[in-house]
TIRO-2110 file (N, C-alpha, C; in Angstrom, 1 decimal):
// TIRO-2110
-7.0, 53.4, 227.8, N, 1, A
-7.2, 54.0, 229.1, CA, 1, A
-8.6, 53.9, 229.5, C, 1, A
-9.5, 54.4, 228.6, N, 2, A
-10.9, 54.4, 228.9, CA, 2, A
-11.5, 53.0, 229.1, C, 2, A
-10.9, 52.0, 228.4, N, 3, A
-11.3, 50.7, 228.5, CA, 3, A
-11.0, 50.1, 229.9, C, 3, A
-9.8, 50.5, 230.4, N, 4, A
-9.4, 50.0, 231.8, CA, 4, A
-10.3, 50.6, 232.8, C, 4, A
-10.7, 51.9, 232.7, N, 5, A
-11.6, 52.6, 233.6, CA, 5, A
-12.9, 51.9, 233.6, C, 5, A
-13.4, 51.7, 232.4, N, 6, A
-14.7, 51.0, 232.2, CA, 6, A
-14.7, 49.6, 232.9, C, 6, A
-13.7, 48.8, 232.6, N, 7, A
-13.6, 47.5, 233.2, CA, 7, A
-13.5, 47.6, 234.7, C, 7, A
-12.8, 48.5, 235.2, N, 8, A
-12.6, 48.7, 236.7, CA, 8, A
-14.0, 49.0, 237.3, C, 8, A
-14.7, 50.0, 236.7, N, 9, A
-16.0, 50.4, 237.2, CA, 9, A
-17.0, 49.2, 237.1, C, 9, A
-17.0, 48.5, 236.1, N, 10, A
-17.9, 47.3, 235.9, CA, 10, A
-17.6, 46.3, 237.0, C, 10, A
-16.3, 46.0, 237.2, N, 11, A
-15.9, 45.0, 238.2, CA, 11, A
-16.4, 45.5, 239.6, C, 11, A
-16.2, 46.8, 239.9, N, 12, A
-16.6, 47.4, 241.2, CA, 12, A
-18.1, 47.3, 241.4, C, 12, A
-18.8, 47.6, 240.4, N, 13, A
-20.3, 47.5, 240.5, CA, 13, A
-20.7, 46.1, 240.7, C, 13, A
-20.1, 45.1, 240.0, N, 14, A
-20.5, 43.7, 240.2, CA, 14, A
-20.2, 43.2, 241.6, C, 14, A
-19.0, 43.6, 242.2, N, 15, A
-18.7, 43.3, 243.5, CA, 15, A
-19.7, 43.9, 244.5, C, 15, A
-20.0, 45.1, 244.3, N, 16, A
-21.0, 45.8, 245.3, CA, 16, A
-22.3, 45.1, 245.2, C, 16, A
-22.8, 44.7, 244.0, N, 17, A
-24.1, 44.1, 243.8, CA, 17, A
-24.1, 42.7, 244.5, C, 17, A
-23.0, 42.0, 244.5, N, 18, A
-23.0, 40.7, 245.0, CA, 18, A
-22.8, 40.6, 246.5, C, 18, A
-22.2, 41.7, 247.1, N, 19, A
-21.9, 41.6, 248.5, CA, 19, A
-23.0, 42.1, 249.4, C, 19, A
-23.4, 41.2, 250.3, N, 20, A
-24.4, 41.5, 251.3, CA, 20, A
-24.1, 40.6, 252.5, C, 20, A
-24.6, 41.0, 253.7, N, 21, A
-24.4, 40.2, 254.8, CA, 21, A
-25.7, 39.8, 255.4, C, 21, A
-25.7, 38.8, 256.3, N, 22, A
-27.0, 38.4, 256.9, CA, 22, A
-27.5, 39.5, 257.9, C, 22, A
-26.5, 40.3, 258.4, N, 23, A
-26.9, 41.4, 259.3, CA, 23, A
-27.9, 42.3, 258.7, C, 23, A
-27.7, 42.6, 257.4, N, 24, A
-28.5, 43.6, 256.6, CA, 24, A
-29.9, 43.0, 256.5, C, 24, A
-30.0, 41.7, 256.4, N, 25, A
-31.3, 41.1, 256.2, CA, 25, A
-32.1, 40.9, 257.5, C, 25, A
-31.4, 40.8, 258.6, N, 26, A
-32.1, 40.6, 259.9, CA, 26, A
-32.7, 41.9, 260.4, C, 26, A
-34.1, 41.9, 260.3, N, 27, A
-34.8, 43.1, 260.8, CA, 27, A
-35.8, 42.7, 261.9, C, 27, A
-35.5, 41.6, 262.6, N, 28, A
-36.4, 41.1, 263.7, CA, 28, A
-35.7, 41.2, 265.0, C, 28, A
-36.4, 41.6, 266.0, N, 29, A
-35.9, 41.6, 267.4, CA, 29, A
-35.7, 40.2, 267.9, C, 29, A
-34.7, 40.0, 268.8, N, 30, A
-34.7, 38.7, 269.4, CA, 30, A
-35.8, 38.6, 270.5, C, 30, A
-36.0, 37.4, 271.0, N, 31, A
-37.1, 37.2, 271.9, CA, 31, A
-36.6, 36.6, 273.3, C, 31, A
-37.0, 37.3, 274.3, N, 32, A
-36.8, 36.7, 275.7, CA, 32, A
-38.1, 36.0, 276.0, C, 32, A
-38.1, 34.7, 275.9, N, 33, A
-39.2, 33.9, 276.1, CA, 33, A
-39.5, 33.5, 277.5, C, 33, A
-40.6, 33.9, 278.1, N, 34, A
-40.9, 33.6, 279.5, CA, 34, A
-42.1, 32.7, 279.6, C, 34, A
-42.6, 32.2, 278.5, N, 35, A
-43.8, 31.3, 278.5, CA, 35, A
-43.4, 29.9, 278.3, C, 35, A
-42.4, 29.6, 277.5, N, 36, A
-42.0, 28.2, 277.2, CA, 36, A
-41.0, 27.6, 278.2, C, 36, A
-40.8, 28.3, 279.3, N, 37, A
-39.8, 28.0, 280.3, CA, 37, A
-40.3, 28.6, 281.6, C, 37, A
-39.8, 28.0, 282.7, N, 38, A
-40.1, 28.6, 284.0, CA, 38, A
-39.1, 29.8, 284.2, C, 38, A
-39.5, 31.0, 283.8, N, 39, A
-38.5, 32.1, 283.8, CA, 39, A
-38.4, 32.6, 285.3, C, 39, A
-37.2, 32.8, 285.7, N, 40, A
-36.9, 33.2, 287.0, CA, 40, A
-35.9, 34.4, 286.9, C, 40, A
-36.0, 35.4, 287.7, N, 41, A
-37.1, 35.8, 288.5, CA, 41, A
-38.3, 36.3, 287.8, C, 41, A
-39.5, 36.4, 288.5, N, 42, A
-40.7, 37.0, 288.0, CA, 42, A
-41.1, 38.2, 288.9, C, 42, A
-42.0, 39.0, 288.4, N, 43, A
-42.4, 40.2, 289.1, CA, 43, A
-42.8, 39.8, 290.5, C, 43, A
-42.4, 40.6, 291.5, N, 44, A
-42.7, 40.6, 292.9, CA, 44, A
-42.1, 39.4, 293.7, C, 44, A
-41.1, 38.7, 293.0, N, 45, A
-40.4, 37.7, 293.8, CA, 45, A
-39.6, 38.3, 294.9, C, 45, A
-39.5, 37.6, 296.0, N, 46, A
-38.9, 38.1, 297.2, CA, 46, A
-37.6, 37.2, 297.5, C, 46, A
-36.5, 37.9, 297.8, N, 47, A
-35.3, 37.2, 298.1, CA, 47, A
-34.7, 37.8, 299.4, C, 47, A
-33.7, 37.2, 300.0, N, 48, A
-33.1, 37.7, 301.2, CA, 48, A
-31.6, 38.0, 301.0, C, 48, A
-31.0, 38.9, 301.7, N, 49, A
-29.6, 39.1, 301.6, CA, 49, A
-28.9, 37.8, 301.9, C, 49, A
-27.9, 37.5, 301.1, N, 50, A
-27.2, 36.2, 301.2, CA, 50, A
-27.7, 35.1, 300.4, C, 50, A
-29.0, 35.2, 299.9, N, 51, A
-29.6, 34.2, 299.1, CA, 51, A
-29.0, 34.2, 297.7, C, 51, A
-29.4, 33.2, 296.9, N, 52, A
-29.1, 33.2, 295.5, CA, 52, A
-30.3, 33.4, 294.6, C, 52, A
-30.2, 34.2, 293.6, N, 53, A
-31.3, 34.3, 292.6, CA, 53, A
-31.0, 33.3, 291.5, C, 53, A
-31.8, 32.3, 291.4, N, 54, A
-31.6, 31.3, 290.3, CA, 54, A
-32.2, 31.8, 289.0, C, 54, A
-31.4, 32.3, 288.1, N, 55, A
-31.8, 32.9, 286.9, CA, 55, A
-32.0, 31.9, 285.8, C, 55, A
-33.1, 32.0, 285.1, N, 56, A
-33.4, 31.0, 284.0, CA, 56, A
-34.3, 31.7, 283.0, C, 56, A
-33.8, 31.9, 281.8, N, 57, A
-34.5, 32.5, 280.7, CA, 57, A
-34.2, 31.8, 279.4, C, 57, A
-35.2, 31.7, 278.4, N, 58, A
-35.0, 31.2, 277.1, CA, 58, A
-34.9, 32.3, 276.1, C, 58, A
-33.9, 32.3, 275.3, N, 59, A
-33.7, 33.3, 274.3, CA, 59, A
-33.8, 32.7, 272.9, C, 59, A
-34.5, 33.4, 272.0, N, 60, A
-34.5, 32.9, 270.6, CA, 60, A
-34.4, 34.1, 269.6, C, 60, A
-33.9, 33.7, 268.4, N, 61, A
-33.8, 34.7, 267.3, CA, 61, A
-34.0, 34.0, 266.0, C, 61, A
-34.5, 34.7, 265.0, N, 62, A
-34.8, 34.1, 263.7, CA, 62, A
-33.5, 33.8, 262.9, C, 62, A
-32.4, 34.6, 263.3, N, 63, A
-31.2, 34.5, 262.5, CA, 63, A
-30.0, 34.0, 263.4, C, 63, A
-29.6, 34.8, 264.4, N, 64, A
-28.5, 34.4, 265.3, CA, 64, A
-28.5, 35.3, 266.5, C, 64, A
-28.4, 34.7, 267.7, N, 65, A
-28.3, 35.4, 268.9, CA, 65, A
-26.8, 36.0, 269.0, C, 65, A
-26.7, 37.0, 269.9, N, 66, A
-25.4, 37.6, 270.1, CA, 66, A
-24.9, 37.5, 271.5, C, 66, A
-25.5, 38.3, 272.4, N, 67, A
-25.1, 38.4, 273.8, CA, 67, A
-26.3, 38.8, 274.6, C, 67, A
-26.1, 38.8, 276.0, N, 68, A
-27.1, 39.3, 276.9, CA, 68, A
-26.4, 39.9, 278.1, C, 68, A
-27.2, 40.7, 278.8, N, 69, A
-26.7, 41.5, 279.9, CA, 69, A
-27.7, 41.3, 281.0, C, 69, A
-27.3, 41.1, 282.2, N, 70, A
-28.1, 41.0, 283.4, CA, 70, A
-27.7, 42.2, 284.3, C, 70, A
-28.7, 43.0, 284.7, N, 71, A
-28.5, 44.1, 285.6, CA, 71, A
-29.5, 44.1, 286.7, C, 71, A
-29.0, 44.3, 287.9, N, 72, A
-29.9, 44.4, 289.1, CA, 72, A
-29.5, 45.7, 289.8, C, 72, A
-30.5, 46.5, 290.1, N, 73, A
-30.2, 47.8, 290.8, CA, 73, A
-31.4, 48.2, 291.6, C, 73, A
-31.2, 49.0, 292.6, N, 74, A
-32.2, 49.4, 293.6, CA, 74, A
-33.3, 50.3, 292.9, C, 74, A
-34.5, 50.2, 293.5, N, 75, A
-35.6, 51.0, 293.0, CA, 75, A
-36.2, 51.8, 294.2, C, 75, A
-35.3, 52.4, 295.0, N, 76, A
-35.8, 53.1, 296.2, CA, 76, A
-36.5, 54.4, 295.9, C, 76, A
-36.3, 54.9, 294.6, N, 77, A
-37.0, 56.1, 294.2, CA, 77, A
-38.3, 55.8, 293.4, C, 77, A
-38.6, 54.6, 293.2, N, 78, A
-39.9, 54.1, 292.5, CA, 78, A
-39.9, 54.5, 291.1, C, 78, A
-38.7, 54.4, 290.4, N, 79, A
-38.7, 54.7, 288.9, CA, 79, A
-39.2, 53.4, 288.2, C, 79, A
-39.4, 53.4, 286.9, N, 80, A
-40.0, 52.3, 286.2, CA, 80, A
-39.2, 52.1, 284.9, C, 80, A
-39.3, 50.8, 284.4, N, 81, A
-38.7, 50.5, 283.1, CA, 81, A
-39.8, 50.0, 282.2, C, 81, A
-41.1, 49.9, 282.6, N, 82, A
-42.3, 49.7, 281.8, CA, 82, A
-42.2, 48.6, 280.9, C, 82, A
-41.8, 47.4, 281.3, N, 83, A
-41.9, 46.2, 280.5, CA, 83, A
-42.9, 45.2, 281.0, C, 83, A
-43.5, 45.5, 282.1, N, 84, A
-44.5, 44.6, 282.7, CA, 84, A
-45.7, 45.4, 283.2, C, 84, A
-46.8, 44.7, 283.1, N, 85, A
-48.1, 45.3, 283.6, CA, 85, A
-48.4, 45.0, 285.0, C, 85, A
-47.5, 44.1, 285.6, N, 86, A
-47.8, 43.7, 287.0, CA, 86, A
-47.3, 44.8, 288.0, C, 86, A
-48.2, 45.1, 288.9, N, 87, A
-47.9, 46.1, 290.0, CA, 87, A
-47.6, 45.4, 291.3, C, 87, A
-46.4, 45.6, 291.8, N, 88, A
-46.0, 45.1, 293.0, CA, 88, A
-46.1, 46.1, 294.1, C, 88, A
-46.4, 45.7, 295.3, N, 89, A
-46.5, 46.7, 296.4, CA, 89, A
-45.1, 47.2, 296.7, C, 89, A
-45.0, 48.5, 297.0, N, 90, A
-43.7, 49.1, 297.2, CA, 90, A
-43.5, 49.6, 298.6, C, 90, A
-42.3, 49.6, 299.0, N, 91, A
-41.9, 50.2, 300.3, CA, 91, A
-41.9, 51.7, 300.2, C, 91, A
-41.8, 52.4, 301.3, N, 92, A
-41.6, 53.8, 301.2, CA, 92, A
-40.4, 54.2, 300.4, C, 92, A
-40.4, 55.4, 299.7, N, 93, A
-39.2, 55.9, 299.1, CA, 93, A
-38.1, 56.1, 300.2, C, 93, A
-36.9, 55.9, 299.8, N, 94, A
-35.8, 56.1, 300.7, CA, 94, A
-34.5, 56.4, 299.9, C, 94, A
-33.5, 56.8, 300.6, N, 95, A
-32.2, 57.1, 300.1, CA, 95, A
-31.3, 55.8, 300.2, C, 95, A
-30.5, 55.6, 299.2, N, 96, A
-29.7, 54.4, 299.3, CA, 96, A
-28.4, 54.7, 300.1, C, 96, A
-28.1, 53.7, 300.9, N, 97, A
-26.8, 53.8, 301.8, CA, 97, A
-25.8, 52.8, 301.2, C, 97, A
-26.2, 51.5, 301.2, N, 98, A
-25.3, 50.5, 300.6, CA, 98, A
-26.2, 49.7, 299.6, C, 98, A
-26.5, 50.3, 298.5, N, 99, A
-27.4, 49.6, 297.5, CA, 99, A
-26.6, 48.5, 296.8, C, 99, A
-27.2, 47.5, 296.2, N, 100, A
-26.6, 46.5, 295.4, CA, 100, A
-26.8, 46.8, 294.0, C, 100, A
-25.7, 46.8, 293.2, N, 101, A
-25.7, 47.0, 291.8, CA, 101, A
-25.0, 45.8, 291.2, C, 101, A
-25.6, 45.1, 290.3, N, 102, A
-25.0, 43.9, 289.6, CA, 102, A
-25.2, 44.2, 288.1, C, 102, A
-24.1, 44.1, 287.3, N, 103, A
-24.2, 44.4, 285.9, CA, 103, A
-23.2, 43.5, 285.2, C, 103, A
-23.6, 42.5, 284.5, N, 104, A
-22.7, 41.5, 283.9, CA, 104, A
-23.2, 41.2, 282.5, C, 104, A
-22.2, 41.2, 281.5, N, 105, A
-22.4, 40.8, 280.1, CA, 105, A
-22.1, 39.3, 279.9, C, 105, A
-22.8, 38.7, 279.1, N, 106, A
-22.6, 37.3, 278.8, CA, 106, A
-22.6, 37.0, 277.3, C, 106, A
-21.6, 36.3, 276.7, N, 107, A
-21.6, 36.0, 275.3, CA, 107, A
-22.4, 34.7, 275.1, C, 107, A
-23.1, 34.6, 273.9, N, 108, A
-23.8, 33.4, 273.5, CA, 108, A
-22.9, 32.8, 272.4, C, 108, A
-22.7, 31.5, 272.5, N, 109, A
-21.8, 30.9, 271.4, CA, 109, A
-22.4, 31.2, 270.0, C, 109, A
-21.4, 31.4, 269.1, N, 110, A
-21.8, 31.7, 267.7, CA, 110, A
-22.7, 30.7, 267.1, C, 110, A
-23.6, 31.2, 266.2, N, 111, A
-24.5, 30.3, 265.4, CA, 111, A
-25.7, 29.9, 266.2, C, 111, A
-25.9, 30.3, 267.4, N, 112, A
-27.1, 29.9, 268.2, CA, 112, A
-28.3, 30.7, 267.8, C, 112, A
-29.5, 30.0, 267.6, N, 113, A
-30.7, 30.7, 267.4, CA, 113, A
-31.6, 30.5, 268.6, C, 113, A
-31.3, 29.5, 269.5, N, 114, A
-31.9, 29.3, 270.8, CA, 114, A
-30.9, 29.1, 271.8, C, 114, A
-31.1, 29.7, 273.0, N, 115, A
-30.2, 29.6, 274.1, CA, 115, A
-30.9, 29.7, 275.4, C, 115, A
-30.6, 28.8, 276.4, N, 116, A
-31.1, 29.0, 277.7, CA, 116, A
-30.1, 29.5, 278.6, C, 116, A
-30.4, 30.7, 279.2, N, 117, A
-29.5, 31.3, 280.2, CA, 117, A
-29.8, 30.8, 281.6, C, 117, A
-28.8, 30.3, 282.2, N, 118, A
-29.0, 29.8, 283.6, CA, 118, A
-27.8, 30.3, 284.4, C, 118, A
-28.1, 31.0, 285.5, N, 119, A
-27.1, 31.5, 286.4, CA, 119, A
-27.6, 31.5, 287.9, C, 119, A
-26.7, 31.4, 288.8, N, 120, A
-27.0, 31.6, 290.2, CA, 120, A
-26.3, 32.8, 290.6, C, 120, A
-27.1, 33.9, 290.9, N, 121, A
-26.5, 35.2, 291.3, CA, 121, A
-26.6, 35.3, 292.8, C, 121, A
-25.5, 35.4, 293.5, N, 122, A
-25.4, 35.5, 294.9, CA, 122, A
-25.7, 37.0, 295.3, C, 122, A
-26.7, 37.1, 296.2, N, 123, A
-27.0, 38.5, 296.7, CA, 123, A
-26.1, 38.7, 297.9, C, 123, A
-25.4, 39.9, 297.9, N, 124, A
-24.5, 40.2, 299.0, CA, 124, A
-25.3, 40.3, 300.3, C, 124, A
-24.7, 39.9, 301.4, N, 125, A
-25.4, 39.9, 302.7, CA, 125, A
-25.5, 41.3, 303.4, C, 125, A
-24.7, 42.2, 302.9, N, 126, A
-24.6, 43.5, 303.6, CA, 126, A
-25.2, 44.7, 302.8, C, 126, A
-26.3, 44.5, 302.1, N, 127, A
-26.8, 45.5, 301.2, CA, 127, A
-28.1, 46.1, 301.8, C, 127, A
-28.5, 47.3, 301.3, N, 128, A
-29.8, 47.8, 301.6, CA, 128, A
-30.9, 46.9, 301.1, C, 128, A
-31.9, 46.7, 302.0, N, 129, A
-33.0, 45.9, 301.5, CA, 129, A
-34.1, 46.8, 301.0, C, 129, A
-35.0, 46.2, 300.2, N, 130, A
-36.1, 46.9, 299.6, CA, 130, A
-36.4, 46.6, 298.2, C, 130, A
-36.9, 47.5, 297.4, N, 131, A
-37.3, 47.3, 296.1, CA, 131, A
-36.1, 47.3, 295.1, C, 131, A
-36.1, 46.4, 294.2, N, 132, A
-35.0, 46.3, 293.2, CA, 132, A
-35.6, 46.0, 291.8, C, 132, A
-34.9, 46.3, 290.8, N, 133, A
-35.2, 45.9, 289.4, CA, 133, A
-34.2, 44.8, 289.0, C, 133, A
-34.8, 43.8, 288.3, N, 134, A
-33.9, 42.8, 287.7, CA, 134, A
-34.2, 42.9, 286.2, C, 134, A
-33.2, 43.2, 285.4, N, 135, A
-33.3, 43.4, 284.0, CA, 135, A
-32.4, 42.5, 283.1, C, 135, A
-33.0, 42.0, 282.0, N, 136, A
-32.2, 41.3, 281.0, CA, 136, A
-32.3, 42.0, 279.7, C, 136, A
-31.2, 42.2, 279.1, N, 137, A
-31.1, 42.8, 277.8, CA, 137, A
-30.5, 41.8, 276.8, C, 137, A
-31.3, 41.4, 275.8, N, 138, A
-30.8, 40.4, 274.8, CA, 138, A
-30.5, 41.1, 273.5, C, 138, A
-29.4, 40.8, 272.9, N, 139, A
-29.0, 41.5, 271.7, CA, 139, A
-28.7, 40.3, 270.7, C, 139, A
-29.2, 40.5, 269.5, N, 140, A
-28.9, 39.5, 268.4, CA, 140, A
-27.6, 39.9, 267.7, C, 140, A
-27.2, 39.0, 266.8, N, 141, A
-25.9, 39.3, 266.1, CA, 141, A
-26.0, 40.6, 265.3, C, 141, A
-27.2, 40.9, 264.8, N, 142, A
-27.4, 42.1, 263.9, CA, 142, A
-27.4, 43.4, 264.8, C, 142, A
-27.6, 43.3, 266.1, N, 143, A
-27.6, 44.4, 267.0, CA, 143, A
-29.0, 44.8, 267.5, C, 143, A
-30.0, 44.1, 267.1, N, 144, A
-31.4, 44.3, 267.6, CA, 144, A
-31.4, 43.9, 269.1, C, 144, A
-32.1, 44.7, 269.9, N, 145, A
-32.1, 44.4, 271.4, CA, 145, A
-33.5, 44.3, 271.9, C, 145, A
-33.7, 43.4, 272.9, N, 146, A
-34.9, 43.3, 273.6, CA, 146, A
-34.7, 43.4, 275.1, C, 146, A
-35.6, 44.0, 275.8, N, 147, A
-35.4, 44.3, 277.3, CA, 147, A
-36.6, 43.6, 278.0, C, 147, A
-36.2, 43.0, 279.1, N, 148, A
-37.2, 42.4, 280.0, CA, 148, A
-36.9, 42.8, 281.4, C, 148, A
-37.8, 43.5, 282.1, N, 149, A
-37.5, 44.0, 283.4, CA, 149, A
-38.6, 43.6, 284.4, C, 149, A
-38.2, 43.1, 285.5, N, 150, A
-39.2, 42.8, 286.6, CA, 150, A
-38.8, 43.4, 287.9, C, 150, A
-39.8, 43.7, 288.7, N, 151, A
-39.6, 44.3, 290.0, CA, 151, A
-39.5, 43.1, 291.0, C, 151, A
-38.4, 43.1, 291.8, N, 152, A
-38.2, 42.1, 292.8, CA, 152, A
-38.0, 42.8, 294.2, C, 152, A
-38.0, 42.1, 295.2, N, 153, A
-37.8, 42.6, 296.6, CA, 153, A
-36.6, 41.8, 297.2, C, 153, A
-35.8, 42.5, 297.9, N, 154, A
-34.8, 41.9, 298.8, CA, 154, A
-35.1, 42.4, 300.2, C, 154, A
-35.6, 41.5, 301.0, N, 155, A
-36.1, 41.8, 302.3, CA, 155, A
-35.3, 41.0, 303.4, C, 155, A
-35.2, 41.5, 304.6, N, 156, A
-34.5, 40.7, 305.6, CA, 156, A
-35.2, 39.5, 306.0, C, 156, A
END
């Protein structure tokens, strides 16, 4: 009986020592690269209701990319997300009546360490104009996340 318990414990220890995943080894944030590509949009870009925002970003990771999210929301209260040192001129603070909120998740095909995200996002014609934030959240397969936020304007 003791011999069976000993063999079982030895086997269990051997299995635990051999099992590991790449996720445990990945300790590096993914990168939203805005220098090796013409990244769009950039701080202070101006768009009009009914226009299209042509999105283009290069994503990289040392192990494997996972997914990304694009979010656009109003900044009528002048809050910040602090990922850029660029200061854009701002309109007066105001209350939102028909603000635009865009929030979409996108999967990156498995096994990718480099991926170029390209989308055309249509701006609704009947939204409040003014200051908005455009944010990209990139997550690698291990769960590390990087955020890139820029201030844009939607003006008539």
